[in-house]
Biopython code that builds the backbone (N, CA, C, O; Angstrom):
import numpy as np
from Bio.PDB.StructureBuilder import StructureBuilder

atoms = [
    (1, "MET", "N", (13.462, -22.341, -6.124)),
    (1, "MET", "CA", (13.353, -21.185, -5.662)),
    (1, "MET", "C", (11.662, -20.895, -6.341)),
    (1, "MET", "O", (11.305, -21.167, -7.487)),
    (2, "LYS", "N", (11.172, -20.534, -5.704)),
    (2, "LYS", "CA", (8.969, -20.887, -6.245)),
    (2, "LYS", "C", (8.842, -19.172, -6.632)),
    (2, "LYS", "O", (9.321, -18.155, -6.130)),
    (3, "LEU", "N", (8.026, -19.421, -7.677)),
    (3, "LEU", "CA", (7.392, -17.599, -8.107)),
    (3, "LEU", "C", (5.713, -18.342, -8.054)),
    (3, "LEU", "O", (5.204, -19.403, -8.413)),
    (4, "LEU", "N", (5.310, -17.194, -7.447)),
    (4, "LEU", "CA", (4.074, -16.762, -7.546)),
    (4, "LEU", "C", (3.719, -15.848, -8.739)),
    (4, "LEU", "O", (4.231, -14.822, -9.186)),
    (5, "LEU", "N", (2.771, -16.517, -9.052)),
    (5, "LEU", "CA", (2.614, -15.676, -10.425)),
    (5, "LEU", "C", (1.032, -14.867, -10.547)),
    (5, "LEU", "O", (-0.126, -15.284, -10.543)),
    (6, "ASP", "N", (1.565, -13.715, -10.638)),
    (6, "ASP", "CA", (0.332, -12.318, -10.607)),
    (6, "ASP", "C", (-1.500, -12.809, -11.787)),
    (6, "ASP", "O", (-1.909, -13.666, -12.570)),
    (7, "GLN", "N", (-1.909, -11.647, -11.165)),
    (7, "GLN", "CA", (-3.355, -12.084, -11.500)),
    (7, "GLN", "C", (-3.398, -12.233, -13.167)),
    (7, "GLN", "O", (-4.426, -12.584, -13.746)),
    (8, "ASN", "N", (-2.071, -11.901, -13.908)),
    (8, "ASN", "CA", (-2.085, -11.027, -15.350)),
    (8, "ASN", "C", (-1.709, -11.915, -15.940)),
    (8, "ASN", "O", (-1.708, -11.802, -17.166)),
    (9, "LEU", "N", (-1.180, -13.302, -15.264)),
    (9, "LEU", "CA", (-0.619, -14.013, -15.506)),
    (9, "LEU", "C", (-1.242, -15.251, -15.407)),
    (9, "LEU", "O", (-1.936, -15.462, -14.413)),
    (10, "SER", "N", (-0.996, -16.966, -17.116)),
    (10, "SER", "CA", (-2.157, -17.681, -16.840)),
    (10, "SER", "C", (-2.199, -18.269, -15.635)),
    (10, "SER", "O", (-1.407, -17.613, -14.958)),
    (11, "HIS", "N", (-2.685, -19.174, -14.922)),
    (11, "HIS", "CA", (-2.686, -20.523, -14.082)),
    (11, "HIS", "C", (-1.910, -21.411, -14.764)),
    (11, "HIS", "O", (-0.973, -21.956, -14.180)),
    (12, "ARG", "N", (-2.234, -21.726, -16.317)),
    (12, "ARG", "CA", (-1.500, -22.963, -17.155)),
    (12, "ARG", "C", (0.091, -22.848, -17.210)),
    (12, "ARG", "O", (0.741, -23.722, -17.786)),
    (13, "LEU", "N", (0.630, -21.889, -16.676)),
    (13, "LEU", "CA", (1.696, -21.409, -16.484)),
    (13, "LEU", "C", (2.554, -22.368, -15.591)),
    (13, "LEU", "O", (3.558, -22.981, -15.956)),
    (14, "VAL", "N", (1.973, -22.385, -14.354)),
    (14, "VAL", "CA", (2.270, -22.906, -13.183)),
    (14, "VAL", "C", (3.052, -24.136, -13.772)),
    (14, "VAL", "O", (4.251, -24.256, -13.521)),
    (15, "LYS", "N", (2.134, -25.402, -14.853)),
    (15, "LYS", "CA", (2.640, -26.752, -14.702)),
    (15, "LYS", "C", (3.533, -26.390, -16.165)),
    (15, "LYS", "O", (4.020, -27.354, -16.756)),
    (16, "GLN", "N", (3.638, -25.672, -16.460)),
    (16, "GLN", "CA", (4.750, -25.643, -17.734)),
    (16, "GLN", "C", (6.491, -25.376, -16.867)),
    (16, "GLN", "O", (7.547, -25.868, -17.264)),
    (17, "LEU", "N", (6.282, -24.317, -15.429)),
    (17, "LEU", "CA", (7.166, -23.953, -15.109)),
    (17, "LEU", "C", (7.672, -25.202, -14.075)),
    (17, "LEU", "O", (8.896, -25.289, -13.980)),
    (18, "ASP", "N", (7.166, -25.824, -13.574)),
    (18, "ASP", "CA", (7.198, -27.087, -12.507)),
    (18, "ASP", "C", (8.733, -27.991, -12.769)),
    (18, "ASP", "O", (9.334, -28.381, -11.768)),
    (19, "GLU", "N", (9.228, -28.246, -13.983)),
    (19, "GLU", "CA", (10.351, -28.853, -14.038)),
    (19, "GLU", "C", (11.528, -28.183, -12.925)),
    (19, "GLU", "O", (12.083, -28.761, -11.990)),
    (20, "HIS", "N", (11.720, -26.454, -13.487)),
    (20, "HIS", "CA", (12.680, -25.872, -13.215)),
    (20, "HIS", "C", (12.303, -24.981, -11.923)),
    (20, "HIS", "O", (13.187, -24.598, -11.156)),
    (21, "PHE", "N", (10.658, -24.608, -11.684)),
    (21, "PHE", "CA", (10.557, -23.757, -10.696)),
    (21, "PHE", "C", (9.300, -24.762, -10.368)),
    (21, "PHE", "O", (8.236, -25.040, -10.921)),
    (22, "PRO", "N", (10.010, -25.170, -9.141)),
    (22, "PRO", "CA", (8.960, -26.583, -8.336)),
    (22, "PRO", "C", (7.881, -25.929, -7.360)),
    (22, "PRO", "O", (8.021, -24.717, -7.523)),
    (23, "ASP", "N", (7.074, -26.105, -6.613)),
    (23, "ASP", "CA", (6.579, -25.476, -6.044)),
    (23, "ASP", "C", (5.734, -24.244, -6.695)),
    (23, "ASP", "O", (4.876, -23.572, -6.123)),
    (24, "SER", "N", (5.953, -24.185, -7.337)),
    (24, "SER", "CA", (5.726, -21.702, -7.832)),
    (24, "SER", "C", (3.739, -22.207, -8.116)),
    (24, "SER", "O", (3.256, -23.242, -8.576)),
    (25, "ASN", "N", (3.207, -21.194, -7.702)),
    (25, "ASN", "CA", (1.466, -21.265, -7.752)),
    (25, "ASN", "C", (1.304, -19.658, -8.766)),
    (25, "ASN", "O", (2.032, -18.876, -9.378)),
    (26, "GLN", "N", (-0.510, -19.896, -8.345)),
    (26, "GLN", "CA", (-0.261, -18.621, -9.069)),
    (26, "GLN", "C", (-1.961, -17.789, -8.126)),
    (26, "GLN", "O", (-3.032, -18.388, -8.027)),
    (27, "VAL", "N", (-1.698, -16.419, -7.610)),
    (27, "VAL", "CA", (-2.580, -15.784, -7.017)),
    (27, "VAL", "C", (-4.455, -16.945, -7.117)),
    (27, "VAL", "O", (-5.163, -17.585, -6.339)),
    (28, "SER", "N", (-4.442, -16.681, -8.147)),
    (28, "SER", "CA", (-5.734, -16.715, -8.432)),
    (28, "SER", "C", (-6.439, -18.799, -7.677)),
    (28, "SER", "O", (-7.489, -19.289, -7.260)),
    (29, "LEU", "N", (-4.796, -19.319, -7.983)),
    (29, "LEU", "CA", (-5.048, -20.957, -7.245)),
    (29, "LEU", "C", (-4.801, -20.504, -5.739)),
    (29, "LEU", "O", (-5.312, -21.376, -5.037)),
    (30, "LEU", "N", (-4.190, -19.435, -4.880)),
    (30, "LEU", "CA", (-4.774, -19.632, -4.354)),
    (30, "LEU", "C", (-5.610, -18.913, -3.590)),
    (30, "LEU", "O", (-5.463, -18.767, -2.377)),
    (31, "ASP", "N", (-6.456, -18.468, -4.212)),
    (31, "ASP", "CA", (-7.918, -17.736, -3.466)),
    (31, "ASP", "C", (-7.223, -16.277, -3.593)),
    (31, "ASP", "O", (-7.918, -15.588, -2.846)),
    (32, "LEU", "N", (-6.318, -15.522, -4.089)),
    (32, "LEU", "CA", (-5.929, -14.311, -3.685)),
    (32, "LEU", "C", (-6.225, -13.669, -4.903)),
    (32, "LEU", "O", (-5.763, -12.536, -5.032)),
    (33, "GLY", "N", (-7.029, -14.234, -6.015)),
    (33, "GLY", "CA", (-7.209, -13.356, -6.873)),
    (33, "GLY", "C", (-7.894, -12.305, -7.364)),
    (33, "GLY", "O", (-7.786, -11.840, -8.498)),
    (34, "GLN", "N", (-8.772, -11.849, -6.290)),
    (34, "GLN", "CA", (-8.843, -10.447, -5.788)),
    (34, "GLN", "C", (-8.824, -9.931, -4.663)),
    (34, "GLN", "O", (-9.757, -9.530, -3.967)),
    (35, "SER", "N", (-7.547, -9.947, -4.456)),
    (35, "SER", "CA", (-6.323, -10.104, -3.666)),
    (35, "SER", "C", (-5.841, -8.446, -4.175)),
    (35, "SER", "O", (-6.011, -8.226, -5.375)),
    (36, "ASP", "N", (-5.299, -7.374, -3.392)),
    (36, "ASP", "CA", (-5.003, -6.018, -3.265)),
    (36, "ASP", "C", (-2.932, -6.328, -3.379)),
    (36, "ASP", "O", (-2.058, -6.730, -2.611)),
    (37, "ASP", "N", (-3.011, -5.843, -4.794)),
    (37, "ASP", "CA", (-0.876, -6.377, -4.868)),
    (37, "ASP", "C", (-0.078, -6.423, -3.356)),
    (37, "ASP", "O", (0.866, -7.194, -3.185)),
    (38, "LEU", "N", (-0.699, -5.261, -1.990)),
    (38, "LEU", "CA", (0.476, -4.970, -1.025)),
    (38, "LEU", "C", (-0.239, -6.970, -0.417)),
    (38, "LEU", "O", (0.509, -7.733, 0.193)),
    (39, "THR", "N", (-1.386, -7.272, -0.711)),
    (39, "THR", "CA", (-1.649, -8.024, 0.013)),
    (39, "THR", "C", (-0.870, -10.041, -0.304)),
    (39, "THR", "O", (-0.491, -10.898, 0.494)),
    (40, "ILE", "N", (-0.940, -10.017, -1.519)),
    (40, "ILE", "CA", (-0.239, -10.880, -2.694)),
    (40, "ILE", "C", (1.680, -10.331, -2.002)),
    (40, "ILE", "O", (2.448, -11.189, -1.566)),
    (41, "TRP", "N", (2.050, -8.879, -2.068)),
    (41, "TRP", "CA", (3.166, -8.830, -1.603)),
    (41, "TRP", "C", (3.423, -9.758, -0.182)),
    (41, "TRP", "O", (4.291, -10.623, -0.058)),
    (42, "ASP", "N", (2.580, -9.402, 0.691)),
    (42, "ASP", "CA", (2.800, -9.574, 1.762)),
    (42, "ASP", "C", (2.885, -11.379, 2.097)),
    (42, "ASP", "O", (3.624, -11.751, 3.008)),
    (43, "TYR", "N", (1.975, -12.547, 1.185)),
    (43, "TYR", "CA", (1.828, -13.427, 1.488)),
    (43, "TYR", "C", (2.858, -13.840, 0.670)),
    (43, "TYR", "O", (3.142, -15.031, 0.795)),
    (44, "ALA", "N", (3.788, -12.927, -0.487)),
    (44, "ALA", "CA", (4.802, -13.923, -0.829)),
    (44, "ALA", "C", (5.797, -13.963, -0.384)),
    (44, "ALA", "O", (6.578, -14.835, -0.767)),
    (45, "LYS", "N", (6.187, -12.998, 0.644)),
    (45, "LYS", "CA", (7.444, -12.932, 1.379)),
    (45, "LYS", "C", (7.121, -13.782, 2.633)),
    (45, "LYS", "O", (8.086, -14.351, 3.143)),
    (46, "ALA", "N", (6.034, -13.934, 3.143)),
    (46, "ALA", "CA", (5.831, -14.552, 4.660)),
    (46, "ALA", "C", (5.580, -16.495, 3.755)),
    (46, "ALA", "O", (5.625, -17.561, 4.369)),
    (47, "ASN", "N", (5.381, -16.349, 2.509)),
    (47, "ASN", "CA", (6.212, -18.231, 2.045)),
    (47, "ASN", "C", (6.917, -18.338, 1.406)),
    (47, "ASN", "O", (6.658, -19.280, 0.657)),
    (48, "GLY", "N", (7.955, -17.807, 1.157)),
    (48, "GLY", "CA", (9.139, -18.129, 0.143)),
    (48, "GLY", "C", (8.997, -17.386, -1.561)),
    (48, "GLY", "O", (9.979, -17.091, -2.242)),
    (49, "TYR", "N", (7.656, -17.210, -1.959)),
    (49, "TYR", "CA", (7.866, -16.894, -3.099)),
    (49, "TYR", "C", (9.004, -15.522, -3.547)),
    (49, "TYR", "O", (9.595, -14.667, -2.888)),
    (50, "ASN", "N", (8.915, -15.891, -5.135)),
    (50, "ASN", "CA", (9.286, -14.685, -5.848)),
    (50, "ASN", "C", (7.872, -13.902, -7.006)),
    (50, "ASN", "O", (7.285, -14.606, -7.828)),
    (51, "ILE", "N", (7.676, -12.959, -6.890)),
    (51, "ILE", "CA", (6.034, -12.334, -8.086)),
    (51, "ILE", "C", (6.915, -12.201, -9.057)),
    (51, "ILE", "O", (8.012, -11.643, -9.054)),
    (52, "VAL", "N", (6.280, -12.823, -9.983)),
    (52, "VAL", "CA", (6.363, -13.044, -10.990)),
    (52, "VAL", "C", (5.001, -12.133, -11.901)),
    (52, "VAL", "O", (3.843, -12.550, -11.924)),
    (53, "THR", "N", (5.372, -11.111, -12.455)),
    (53, "THR", "CA", (3.881, -10.110, -12.838)),
    (53, "THR", "C", (4.505, -9.235, -14.011)),
    (53, "THR", "O", (5.671, -8.850, -14.105)),
    (54, "LEU", "N", (3.393, -9.005, -14.924)),
    (54, "LEU", "CA", (3.561, -8.139, -15.821)),
    (54, "LEU", "C", (3.475, -6.411, -15.512)),
    (54, "LEU", "O", (3.810, -5.589, -16.364)),
    (55, "ASP", "N", (2.899, -5.989, -13.958)),
    (55, "ASP", "CA", (2.491, -5.158, -13.360)),
    (55, "ASP", "C", (4.059, -4.273, -12.541)),
    (55, "ASP", "O", (5.058, -4.840, -12.097)),
    (56, "ALA", "N", (3.791, -2.879, -12.574)),
    (56, "ALA", "CA", (4.824, -1.923, -12.209)),
    (56, "ALA", "C", (4.495, -2.000, -10.392)),
    (56, "ALA", "O", (5.155, -1.502, -9.480)),
    (57, "ASP", "N", (3.707, -2.510, -10.355)),
    (57, "ASP", "CA", (3.795, -1.498, -8.652)),
    (57, "ASP", "C", (4.533, -2.308, -8.087)),
    (57, "ASP", "O", (5.654, -2.046, -7.653)),
    (58, "PHE", "N", (3.829, -3.650, -8.024)),
    (58, "PHE", "CA", (5.834, -4.730, -7.496)),
    (58, "PHE", "C", (7.348, -4.021, -7.475)),
    (58, "PHE", "O", (8.138, -3.675, -6.597)),
    (59, "ASN", "N", (7.309, -3.996, -8.960)),
    (59, "ASN", "CA", (8.598, -3.097, -8.334)),
    (59, "ASN", "C", (8.684, -1.927, -7.195)),
    (59, "ASN", "O", (9.290, -2.075, -6.133)),
    (60, "GLU", "N", (8.141, -1.008, -7.493)),
    (60, "GLU", "CA", (7.877, 0.108, -6.984)),
    (60, "GLU", "C", (7.715, -0.214, -5.020)),
    (60, "GLU", "O", (8.069, 0.438, -4.038)),
    (61, "TYR", "N", (7.243, -1.097, -5.145)),
    (61, "TYR", "CA", (6.918, -1.500, -3.908)),
    (61, "TYR", "C", (8.933, -2.616, -3.591)),
    (61, "TYR", "O", (9.320, -2.330, -2.458)),
    (62, "SER", "N", (9.670, -3.321, -4.111)),
    (62, "SER", "CA", (10.644, -3.461, -3.650)),
    (62, "SER", "C", (11.269, -1.863, -3.606)),
    (62, "SER", "O", (11.979, -1.945, -2.604)),
    (63, "PHE", "N", (11.378, -0.843, -3.968)),
    (63, "PHE", "CA", (11.569, -0.292, -3.406)),
    (63, "PHE", "C", (11.528, 1.002, -1.828)),
    (63, "PHE", "O", (12.177, 1.844, -1.206)),
    (64, "SER", "N", (10.219, 0.273, -1.921)),
    (64, "SER", "CA", (9.736, 0.939, -0.838)),
    (64, "SER", "C", (9.110, 0.471, 0.849)),
    (64, "SER", "O", (8.419, 1.124, 1.632)),
    (65, "ARG", "N", (9.611, -0.723, 0.950)),
    (65, "ARG", "CA", (9.619, -1.818, 1.128)),
    (65, "ARG", "C", (10.284, -2.653, 1.588)),
    (65, "ARG", "O", (11.357, -2.792, 0.999)),
    (66, "ASP", "N", (10.038, -3.606, 2.809)),
    (66, "ASP", "CA", (11.088, -4.698, 3.269)),
    (66, "ASP", "C", (11.037, -5.780, 2.607)),
    (66, "ASP", "O", (10.146, -6.558, 2.946)),
    (67, "TYR", "N", (12.029, -6.232, 1.365)),
    (67, "TYR", "CA", (11.639, -7.649, 0.674)),
    (67, "TYR", "C", (12.426, -8.611, 1.444)),
    (67, "TYR", "O", (12.186, -9.813, 1.331)),
    (68, "SER", "N", (13.315, -8.193, 2.193)),
    (68, "SER", "CA", (14.526, -9.377, 1.945)),
    (68, "SER", "C", (13.184, -10.448, 3.433)),
    (68, "SER", "O", (13.467, -11.585, 3.812)),
]
sb = StructureBuilder()
sb.init_structure("model")
sb.init_model(0)
sb.init_chain("A")
sb.init_seg("    ")
for serial, (resi, resn, name, xyz) in enumerate(atoms, 1):
    if name == "N":
        sb.init_residue(resn, " ", resi, " ")
    sb.init_atom(name, np.array(xyz, "f"), 0.0, 1.0, " ", f" {name:<3s}", serial, name[0])
structure = sb.get_structure()
């Protein structure tokens, strides 16, 4: 499973998570730090990431958008 850490989570976590979640990333490391949530959602879906965030917006997207 690949994780995509939202802007509200430190990019330093990527290295710490690598053993259990290889190929994970953080939005600012992908130059998505200034992107809106919907752009990040679409990027995650297109690239096989599961989003990790402290923001409730992504949970709301999961009810209103196709996340499969």
